[in-house]
C-alpha positions as CSV (number, residue, x, y, z in Angstrom):
1,M,137.8,96.9,11.4
2,N,138.3,98.6,7.9
3,R,139.9,102.0,7.3
4,L,137.0,104.4,8.1
5,A,137.4,104.5,12.0
6,S,139.3,107.8,12.0
7,S,137.3,109.4,9.5
8,L,135.7,112.7,10.2
9,S,132.6,111.9,8.7
10,P,129.6,110.4,10.8
11,Y,128.4,108.6,7.8
12,L,131.7,106.7,7.3
13,Q,132.1,106.1,10.9
14,Q,128.8,104.2,10.7
15,H,130.4,101.9,8.3
16,A,133.7,101.5,10.3
17,A,132.9,98.0,11.7
18,N,131.6,96.6,8.3
19,P,133.5,93.4,7.1
20,V,133.9,95.3,3.8
21,D,137.2,96.6,3.7
22,W,136.2,100.3,3.1
23,R,138.9,103.1,2.0
24,E,138.0,107.0,1.9
25,W,138.1,108.5,-1.4
26,S,141.6,109.5,-1.9
27,E,144.5,109.9,-4.5
28,E,146.2,107.0,-2.5
29,T,143.1,104.8,-2.9
30,L,143.2,105.2,-6.6
31,A,146.9,104.2,-6.6
32,E,146.3,101.2,-4.5
33,A,143.5,100.1,-6.9
34,K,145.7,100.5,-9.8
35,A,148.6,98.6,-8.0
36,L,146.1,95.7,-7.3
37,D,144.6,95.8,-10.7
38,K,141.2,96.0,-9.4
39,P,138.2,98.2,-10.3
40,L,136.9,100.6,-7.9
41,F,133.4,100.0,-6.1
42,I,132.4,103.5,-5.0
43,S,129.4,103.6,-2.7
44,V,128.2,107.2,-2.2
45,G,125.5,108.1,0.7
46,Y,125.0,110.2,3.6
47,A,124.2,109.8,7.4
48,A,120.7,110.6,7.4
49,C,119.9,108.4,4.2
50,H,117.3,105.7,5.1
51,W,117.9,103.6,1.9
52,C,121.7,103.9,2.6
53,H,121.0,102.2,6.0
54,V,118.9,99.4,4.3
55,M,121.6,98.4,1.9
56,A,124.4,98.7,4.7
57,H,122.4,96.3,6.8
58,E,121.6,94.0,3.8
59,S,124.8,93.8,2.2
60,F,127.8,95.6,3.7
61,E,127.4,94.1,7.2
62,D,126.9,90.7,5.6
63,A,130.3,88.6,5.8
64,E,129.6,86.8,2.5
65,I,128.7,89.9,0.5
66,A,131.7,91.6,1.9
67,A,133.9,88.8,0.9
68,L,132.8,89.2,-2.7
69,V,133.5,92.9,-2.8
70,N,136.9,92.5,-1.0
71,E,137.9,89.9,-3.3
72,F,136.8,91.6,-6.8
73,T,137.0,95.4,-6.0
74,V,138.8,98.1,-3.9
75,P,135.8,99.5,-2.0
76,V,135.5,103.2,-1.3
77,K,132.9,104.8,0.9
78,V,131.9,108.5,0.2
79,D,129.9,110.9,2.3
80,R,128.2,112.9,-0.3
81,E,128.0,115.9,2.0
82,E,131.7,116.0,2.8
83,R,132.7,115.5,-1.0
84,P,130.0,117.0,-3.2
85,D,132.6,117.1,-6.1
86,V,132.8,113.4,-6.0
87,D,129.1,112.7,-5.8
88,A,128.4,115.4,-8.6
89,V,130.6,113.4,-11.0
90,Y,129.3,110.0,-10.4
91,M,125.7,111.2,-10.0
92,Q,126.0,112.5,-13.4
93,A,127.4,109.3,-14.7
94,T,124.8,107.2,-12.6
95,I,121.9,109.2,-14.6
96,A,123.7,108.5,-17.9
97,I,123.9,104.7,-17.2
98,A,120.9,104.2,-15.3
99,G,118.5,106.8,-16.4
100,Q,118.0,108.0,-12.7
101,G,120.0,108.8,-9.6
102,G,119.8,108.6,-5.7
103,W,121.4,107.4,-2.9
104,P,122.8,105.0,-2.0
105,M,124.6,105.4,-5.3
106,T,126.7,102.4,-6.4
107,V,129.4,102.7,-9.0
108,F,131.9,100.5,-10.3
109,A,134.9,102.4,-12.0
110,A,138.4,101.7,-13.5
111,P,141.4,102.4,-10.9
112,D,141.6,106.0,-12.5
113,G,138.0,106.8,-11.6
114,T,136.2,106.2,-15.1
115,P,133.0,104.9,-14.4
116,F,131.8,101.7,-16.4
117,F,128.5,100.7,-14.5
118,A,126.3,102.5,-12.0
119,G,122.8,102.4,-10.2
120,T,121.3,103.1,-6.7
121,Y,119.9,100.7,-4.1
122,F,120.4,97.0,-5.0
123,P,118.7,94.3,-3.0
124,R,121.3,91.8,-1.4
125,E,120.9,88.9,-3.9
126,H,120.9,91.4,-7.0
127,F,124.0,93.1,-5.4
128,A,125.9,89.8,-5.0
129,R,125.3,89.0,-8.7
130,L,126.3,92.2,-9.9
131,V,129.6,92.1,-7.9
132,N,130.3,88.8,-9.3
133,A,129.6,90.0,-12.8
134,V,131.7,92.9,-12.4
135,G,134.7,90.6,-11.3
136,T,134.1,88.3,-14.1
137,A,133.8,91.1,-16.5
138,W,137.1,92.9,-15.4
139,A,139.0,89.8,-16.0
140,T,137.6,88.7,-19.3
141,Q,135.9,91.9,-21.0
142,R,137.9,94.9,-19.7
143,S,138.5,96.7,-22.9
144,D,134.6,96.6,-23.5
145,L,134.2,98.1,-19.9
146,M,136.9,100.7,-20.6
147,E,135.2,101.7,-23.9
148,Q,131.9,102.0,-22.2
149,G,133.5,104.2,-19.4
150,K,135.1,106.6,-21.9
151,A,131.6,107.0,-23.7
152,V,130.1,107.7,-20.2
153,V,132.7,110.5,-19.3
154,Q,132.4,111.8,-22.8
155,A,128.6,111.8,-22.7
156,C,128.7,113.7,-19.3
157,A,131.4,116.1,-20.5
158,T,129.0,117.3,-23.4
159,G,125.7,116.9,-21.8
160,G,125.5,120.1,-19.9
161,P,122.9,122.9,-20.2
162,V,123.0,125.3,-23.2
163,L,124.5,128.6,-22.1
164,A,124.8,132.0,-23.7
165,D,127.8,133.7,-25.6
166,V,128.2,137.0,-24.0
167,S,131.7,137.8,-25.2
168,D,130.8,140.7,-27.5
169,S,128.2,142.4,-25.4
170,C,130.2,141.8,-21.9
171,P,133.6,140.9,-22.7
172,I,135.9,139.6,-19.9
173,D,138.2,142.4,-20.2
174,G,135.7,145.1,-20.8
175,P,132.6,146.8,-19.1
176,C,129.2,145.2,-19.3
177,P,126.2,147.4,-20.5
178,A,124.3,149.3,-18.0
179,G,121.2,147.5,-16.6
180,A,120.1,144.4,-15.6
181,P,121.6,141.3,-17.0
182,I,118.3,139.4,-17.5
183,E,115.3,141.5,-18.7
184,A,112.3,141.9,-16.4
185,G,110.2,140.3,-18.9
186,V,112.4,137.2,-18.9
187,L,112.2,136.8,-15.4
188,D,108.2,137.4,-15.4
189,A,108.0,134.7,-18.1
190,A,110.0,132.3,-15.8
191,A,107.7,133.1,-12.9
192,E,104.6,132.6,-15.0
193,Q,106.0,129.1,-16.2
194,V,106.5,128.0,-12.6
195,A,103.4,129.3,-11.6
196,R,101.5,127.0,-14.4
197,A,103.2,123.9,-12.7
198,F,101.6,124.8,-9.2
199,D,99.6,121.9,-7.7
200,R,96.4,124.0,-6.9
201,A,95.1,120.9,-4.6
202,H,98.1,120.7,-2.4
203,G,100.6,123.4,-3.2
204,G,104.2,122.9,-4.3
205,F,105.0,121.3,-7.6
206,G,104.5,117.9,-9.1
207,G,103.4,114.7,-7.6
208,A,104.9,112.3,-5.1
209,P,107.5,112.3,-3.8
210,K,107.3,116.1,-3.1
211,F,110.1,118.4,-2.3
212,P,109.9,122.1,-0.7
213,T,111.9,123.5,-3.9
214,A,112.7,126.5,-1.6
215,P,114.8,128.2,-4.2
216,V,112.1,128.8,-6.9
217,L,109.7,129.7,-4.1
218,D,112.3,132.5,-3.2
219,F,112.5,133.8,-6.7
220,L,108.6,133.9,-7.0
221,L,108.5,136.1,-3.7
222,R,111.1,138.4,-4.9
223,Q,109.6,138.5,-8.4
224,H,106.2,139.7,-6.6
225,A,108.1,142.3,-4.6
226,R,109.1,143.8,-7.8
227,T,105.9,143.4,-9.8
228,G,103.2,142.8,-7.4
229,E,102.2,139.7,-9.4
230,A,99.3,138.0,-7.4
231,A,99.9,134.5,-8.9
232,S,103.7,134.5,-7.6
233,L,102.5,135.5,-4.1
234,M,99.6,132.9,-4.2
235,V,101.9,129.9,-5.1
236,V,104.3,130.8,-2.4
237,E,101.8,131.4,0.6
238,R,99.6,128.3,-0.5
239,T,102.7,126.1,-0.6
240,A,104.3,127.3,2.5
241,E,101.0,127.0,4.5
242,A,100.3,123.6,3.2
243,M,104.0,122.5,4.2
244,A,103.5,124.2,7.6
245,R,100.1,122.4,8.2
246,G,101.2,119.1,6.8
247,G,103.2,116.3,8.3
248,I,106.4,117.3,6.6
249,Y,106.5,119.7,9.2
250,D,107.3,118.6,12.9
251,Q,104.1,119.9,14.8
252,L,105.7,119.3,18.0
253,G,109.4,120.1,17.8
254,G,109.5,122.4,14.9
255,G,111.8,121.8,11.7
256,Y,111.0,120.2,8.2
257,A,111.6,116.8,6.9
258,R,113.5,116.6,3.6
259,Y,110.4,115.7,1.6
260,S,107.1,114.3,1.6
261,V,106.5,110.9,0.2
262,D,103.1,111.6,-1.1
263,A,101.7,114.8,-2.9
264,A,99.8,116.2,0.0
265,W,102.7,116.5,2.5
266,V,101.2,114.1,4.8
267,V,104.0,111.4,5.4
268,P,107.4,112.8,5.4
269,H,110.9,111.0,4.8
270,F,111.6,111.8,8.4
271,E,115.2,113.0,8.1
272,K,115.7,116.6,8.7
273,M,118.4,118.6,6.8
274,L,119.8,122.0,7.9
275,Y,119.7,123.1,4.5
276,D,116.1,122.8,4.1
277,N,115.4,124.6,7.4
278,A,117.6,127.4,6.8
279,L,115.8,128.1,3.3
280,L,112.4,127.5,4.6
281,L,113.1,129.8,7.8
282,D,114.0,132.6,5.4
283,L,110.9,132.0,3.3
284,H,108.5,132.2,6.4
285,T,110.3,135.1,7.7
286,R,109.4,137.1,4.7
287,L,105.7,136.2,4.6
288,D,103.2,138.0,6.5
289,G,100.7,136.5,9.0
290,P,100.5,134.8,12.5
291,L,101.0,131.2,11.1
292,H,104.5,132.3,9.2
293,R,105.5,134.2,12.4
294,R,105.0,131.1,14.5
295,V,106.7,128.8,12.2
296,A,109.6,130.9,11.4
297,G,110.2,131.1,15.3
298,E,109.9,127.3,15.7
299,V,112.2,126.6,12.9
300,A,114.8,129.1,14.1
301,R,114.7,127.5,17.4
302,F,115.1,124.1,16.0
303,I,118.2,125.1,14.1
304,V,119.7,127.0,17.1
305,D,118.6,124.3,19.7
306,G,118.2,121.1,17.9
307,L,121.1,121.5,15.6
308,G,123.5,123.7,17.3
309,T,126.9,122.5,18.2
310,A,129.2,123.0,20.9
311,E,131.5,125.3,18.8
312,G,128.8,127.6,17.5
313,G,128.0,125.9,14.2
314,F,125.0,123.9,13.3
315,A,124.9,120.1,12.9
316,S,124.0,118.7,9.1
317,A,121.1,116.5,9.9
318,F,118.9,114.2,12.0
319,D,118.2,110.6,10.7
320,A,115.1,109.4,9.2
321,D,115.4,106.1,11.3
322,T,115.3,105.6,14.9
323,D,116.8,102.1,16.1
324,G,116.4,101.1,12.3
325,V,112.7,101.9,12.3
326,E,111.8,104.8,10.2
327,G,109.6,107.5,12.0
328,L,109.7,105.8,15.3
329,T,110.3,109.1,17.3
330,Y,107.6,110.9,15.5
331,V,104.2,109.0,14.9
332,W,101.2,108.5,17.2
333,T,98.2,106.1,17.6
334,P,95.1,107.1,19.3
335,G,96.0,104.9,22.1
336,Q,99.3,106.8,22.8
337,L,97.5,110.0,22.8
338,L,95.2,108.6,25.2
339,D,98.2,107.3,27.5
340,V,99.7,110.9,27.5
341,L,96.6,113.1,27.6
342,G,93.8,111.5,29.3
343,E,90.8,113.4,28.6
344,D,92.6,115.7,26.0
345,A,93.3,112.7,23.9
346,E,90.0,112.9,21.6
347,W,90.3,116.5,21.0
348,A,94.1,116.2,20.2
349,A,93.2,113.5,17.8
350,R,91.0,115.6,15.9
351,L,93.3,118.5,15.9
352,F,96.2,116.6,14.7
353,E,94.5,114.2,12.3
354,V,95.3,111.1,14.2
355,T,92.9,108.3,13.3
356,Q,92.4,104.6,14.1
357,Q,93.2,103.9,10.3
358,G,96.6,105.9,10.5
359,T,98.3,107.8,7.9
360,F,101.6,106.0,8.5
361,E,102.4,102.3,8.9
362,H,100.7,100.0,11.5
363,G,97.9,102.2,12.3
364,A,100.1,105.2,13.4
365,S,99.5,108.9,12.1
366,V,102.0,111.5,11.3
367,L,100.7,114.6,13.3
368,Q,99.2,117.6,10.9
369,L,97.5,120.8,11.9
370,L,95.1,121.2,9.0
371,A,93.3,124.1,10.9
372,D,94.2,126.6,13.7
373,P,93.1,125.2,17.4
374,D,89.7,126.6,18.7
375,D,91.4,126.6,22.1
376,E,95.0,128.2,22.1
377,A,95.7,127.7,25.8
378,R,94.7,124.0,25.4
379,Y,96.6,123.6,22.5
380,A,99.8,124.8,24.0
381,R,99.3,122.6,27.0
382,V,98.6,119.4,25.0
383,R,101.7,120.2,22.7
384,D,104.0,120.6,25.5
385,R,102.8,117.2,27.1
386,L,103.1,115.4,23.8
387,R,106.4,116.9,23.2
388,L,107.7,115.7,26.8
389,A,106.5,112.4,26.2
390,R,108.2,112.1,22.6
391,D,111.4,113.5,24.2
392,A,111.4,110.3,26.3
393,R,111.2,108.0,23.3
394,P,114.4,106.7,21.6
395,Q,115.7,109.6,19.3
396,P,117.2,109.5,15.9
397,G,120.8,109.9,15.4
398,R,122.4,113.4,14.5
399,D,125.0,114.0,11.9
400,D,127.2,116.3,13.9
401,K,129.5,117.4,11.0
402,V,129.4,121.2,10.3
403,V,129.1,121.8,6.4
404,A,130.1,125.3,5.4
405,A,127.5,126.0,2.8
406,W,124.7,124.9,4.8
407,N,125.9,126.8,8.0
408,A,126.3,129.9,5.7
409,L,122.4,129.6,4.8
410,A,121.5,129.2,8.2
411,V,123.5,132.5,9.4
412,T,121.8,134.4,6.4
413,A,118.3,133.2,7.5
414,L,118.9,133.8,11.3
415,T,120.3,137.2,10.6
416,E,117.1,138.2,8.6
417,Y,114.8,136.4,10.9
418,A,116.3,138.5,13.9
419,R,116.1,141.7,12.0
420,V,112.5,141.3,11.0
421,H,111.4,139.9,14.4
422,G,113.9,141.5,16.8
423,Q,115.2,138.4,18.1
424,E,118.7,138.9,19.6
425,W,119.2,135.1,20.4
426,A,118.9,134.5,16.7
427,D,121.5,137.1,15.7
428,R,123.9,135.9,18.4
429,A,123.6,132.4,16.9
430,A,124.3,133.9,13.6
431,E,127.2,135.7,14.6
432,R,128.6,132.7,16.4
433,A,128.3,130.5,13.3
434,A,129.7,133.1,10.9
435,T,132.7,133.3,13.4
436,L,133.1,129.8,13.2
437,L,133.3,129.8,9.5
438,H,135.9,132.3,9.5
439,E,138.1,131.0,12.3
440,L,137.7,127.4,11.9
441,H,136.8,126.6,8.2
442,T,139.1,129.1,6.7
443,V,142.8,128.0,6.5
444,D,145.3,130.0,4.6
445,G,142.5,132.1,3.0
446,R,140.7,129.0,1.6
447,L,137.3,127.5,3.0
448,R,137.3,123.8,4.2
449,R,134.1,122.1,3.5
450,V,133.3,120.4,6.8
451,S,134.5,120.4,10.6
452,R,133.4,118.2,13.5
453,D,134.1,118.7,17.1
454,G,136.1,121.8,16.4
455,T,138.3,120.1,13.8
456,A,138.4,121.1,10.2
457,G,138.2,118.5,7.7
458,A,140.6,118.1,4.7
459,A,138.1,118.3,2.0
460,A,138.2,121.6,0.1
461,G,135.4,123.9,-0.1
462,V,133.5,123.9,-3.2
463,L,131.7,126.7,-5.0
464,E,128.7,126.7,-3.0
465,D,130.6,127.0,0.1
466,Y,132.3,130.2,-1.2
467,G,129.2,131.9,-2.5
468,A,127.0,130.9,0.4
469,T,129.4,132.1,3.0
470,A,130.2,135.4,0.9
471,V,126.5,136.0,1.0
472,A,126.4,135.2,5.0
473,Y,129.2,137.7,5.5
474,L,127.5,140.2,3.7
475,A,124.4,139.5,5.7
476,R,126.5,140.2,9.0
477,H,127.9,143.3,7.6
478,R,124.4,144.6,6.8
479,A,123.3,143.6,10.4
480,T,126.3,145.0,12.3
481,G,127.9,147.5,10.2
482,E,131.1,145.9,11.0
483,A,133.6,146.4,8.2
484,V,135.4,143.2,9.1
485,W,132.6,141.2,7.6
486,L,132.7,143.0,4.3
487,D,136.4,142.5,4.1
488,R,136.0,138.7,4.7
489,A,133.2,138.6,2.1
490,K,135.8,140.3,-0.5
491,V,138.4,137.3,0.4
492,L,135.8,134.8,-0.7
493,V,134.4,136.5,-4.0
494,D,138.2,137.1,-5.1
495,V,138.9,133.4,-4.6
496,I,135.7,132.7,-6.6
497,D,136.9,134.8,-9.2
498,A,140.4,133.5,-9.3
499,R,140.0,129.9,-8.9
500,F,136.3,128.8,-10.0
501,A,135.6,131.3,-13.1
502,T,135.6,129.6,-16.2
503,G,136.7,132.6,-18.0
504,D,133.7,133.1,-20.2
505,G,131.4,134.4,-17.2
506,G,130.6,131.2,-15.8
507,F,131.9,128.9,-13.0
508,H,133.2,125.5,-12.1
509,D,132.0,123.7,-8.9
510,T,135.5,123.0,-8.1
511,A,138.5,125.1,-7.7
512,D,141.2,125.1,-10.3
513,D,143.8,123.8,-7.9
514,A,141.3,121.0,-6.3
515,E,141.8,117.4,-6.9
516,A,141.5,116.3,-10.5
517,L,138.4,114.0,-11.0
518,V,137.4,112.2,-14.3
519,S,135.5,115.6,-15.2
520,R,135.2,119.0,-13.5
521,P,131.6,119.6,-12.6
522,S,129.9,122.8,-13.6
523,D,126.1,123.0,-12.9
524,P,123.8,126.3,-12.9
525,T,120.9,124.3,-11.9
526,D,119.4,124.1,-8.4
527,G,119.2,120.9,-6.2
528,P,117.4,121.5,-2.7
529,T,119.6,124.6,-2.3
530,P,120.5,127.1,-4.9
531,S,123.2,126.1,-7.3
532,G,127.0,127.1,-6.5
533,W,126.7,129.1,-9.6
534,A,123.7,131.2,-8.3
535,L,125.2,131.7,-4.9
536,A,128.7,132.8,-6.6
537,A,126.5,135.3,-9.0
538,R,124.4,136.6,-6.0
539,A,127.6,137.2,-3.9
540,Y,129.1,139.3,-6.6
541,A,125.9,141.2,-7.0
542,E,125.4,142.0,-3.2
543,Y,129.0,142.9,-2.9
544,A,128.8,145.3,-5.8
545,E,125.6,146.8,-4.5
546,T,127.4,147.1,-1.1
547,T,130.6,148.6,-2.2
548,G,129.6,150.2,-5.7
549,D,132.7,148.3,-7.2
550,P,132.0,148.1,-11.1
551,Y,134.3,145.1,-11.4
552,Y,132.1,142.9,-9.3
553,R,128.8,144.2,-10.8
554,D,130.1,143.2,-14.1
555,A,131.1,139.7,-12.9
556,A,127.7,139.1,-11.7
557,Y,126.2,140.6,-14.9
558,R,128.2,138.0,-16.9
559,A,127.6,135.2,-14.7
560,L,123.7,135.6,-15.0
561,A,123.7,136.5,-18.7
562,V,125.5,133.5,-19.7
563,A,123.1,131.2,-17.7
564,E,119.9,133.1,-19.0
565,P,119.1,130.1,-21.3
566,V,118.9,127.8,-18.1
567,L,116.6,130.1,-16.3
568,T,114.2,130.4,-19.4
569,Q,114.3,126.8,-20.2
570,H,114.0,125.3,-16.8
571,P,112.9,127.9,-14.3
572,R,111.7,125.5,-11.9
573,F,115.3,124.3,-11.3
574,A,116.8,127.8,-11.7
575,G,115.3,129.6,-8.9
576,G,118.8,130.5,-7.4
577,L,119.6,132.3,-10.6
578,G,116.2,134.2,-10.5
579,V,117.1,135.2,-7.0
580,A,120.5,136.6,-8.0
581,A,118.9,138.4,-10.8
582,E,116.3,140.0,-8.7
583,V,119.2,141.0,-6.2
584,M,120.9,142.7,-9.3
585,R,117.5,144.6,-9.6
586,G,117.7,145.9,-6.1
587,H,115.2,143.3,-4.4
588,L,117.7,142.1,-1.8
589,F,115.1,140.9,0.7
């Protein structure tokens, strides 16, 4: 047994029985590596990650590989969802070294955390050679490794996006100009550039693998609300419908998988993440039509019933694997349909695109719903029977940790869903989760990143936690009229202002009193969720809109004006900034 058994993280607990002598990331671990004069082996992943499981089975559960790791390194396991700051620093280094990133992330670093080699998944034999090579190089070529590490850190420190200087037009100690920080023409040009990248055949952007990219769809929808631009609405509607009808959407149980392995949304990577479902719930809520109304209701129910925790929050994810087999719970063969449905099987096979050849592995198919059923009552009966049969199958594991930012996204989405569709159960769920964020995740006025089973973890909240939670509290204030939510939002935006602001209008992703890493991340671009920068700017803007306080209006103005080049040059990856800019123009919903 290694040192992970008492960890809060389900991902780390998955590795507690490994023969690898894992430690958690901490200052004590770095001090231990220094005392032992060994490099760090930093392995970063998350509980629902399929290839993380593969590398664990191949290497970390193997006694021979573990002996090499333990001999030559101080091994450290990191849950990227619990420590996004550590993940961000080493992901940047991994991309700089290997040219691409992903999980599991495999990093070798000096005892002070300076990375000198990095990659992602390595097969067992390759990984064994790599550990041996690192051990040899540390003993015989250490100065070369350290020089390489310093060069990586320097490249990461200077490799950020180009930002604007607004010190003259909008000084920190003075008022900003009247009007919006980003001109309408800039926002419209960004939307047009995004629309040009649209996949007209299948919806979405790019080829395989294909991700929902919810932040930029949100931006396009708000830009359409301001301008009436038909192209922006078309991109959103066609993408949302293609996803809702494809295999990336769970046609029986509701909820979206993290991404599609193909360009046509047919076969998902089966893990379901809270953040995707919160953002896509919000998207479907604000689109018209029976399909979007149905899917919004199903996604909301999946979040509340499927991911709800006893304490009132929402769990992070469901695994891609079931009993080590990806997709085992979800896929069907014609024979399985026949066993469950009898004479309805052939009709269901046509409806859900289940074929003899299959769309997945071993002749199995992922359910799709490319056209509406011709018999709604029959569809409902068939769906209920299939869902009951599927519920009797082995189920994927659930990562029960509650992440502040992702719960906040769910609070905002459920609050809006309840407002639009009059669903009180969704509003009650949003209120419970928001209360949990305040009562459990807030300690001495500061946010903790995660909790589990009613216990808050030690990891400090990062910028996205503060920004998303402030936005969620403001949504609760609008829904309830209760001043307490406005007061709670102010506490968080003031922490952003005091602890995360860079002094020139931008933000760091970590607080100024957080644990010092080899670099301090600051990234205005989106991942699958809006960037912390974008969420902070939106929180400022919404708070200013609610209260009329010019201080926060100016802070929002600076944050967006500084980041305008990012939106101009990389609009597909800056949808969150576009949303915040549209919020400042009055397009709150």
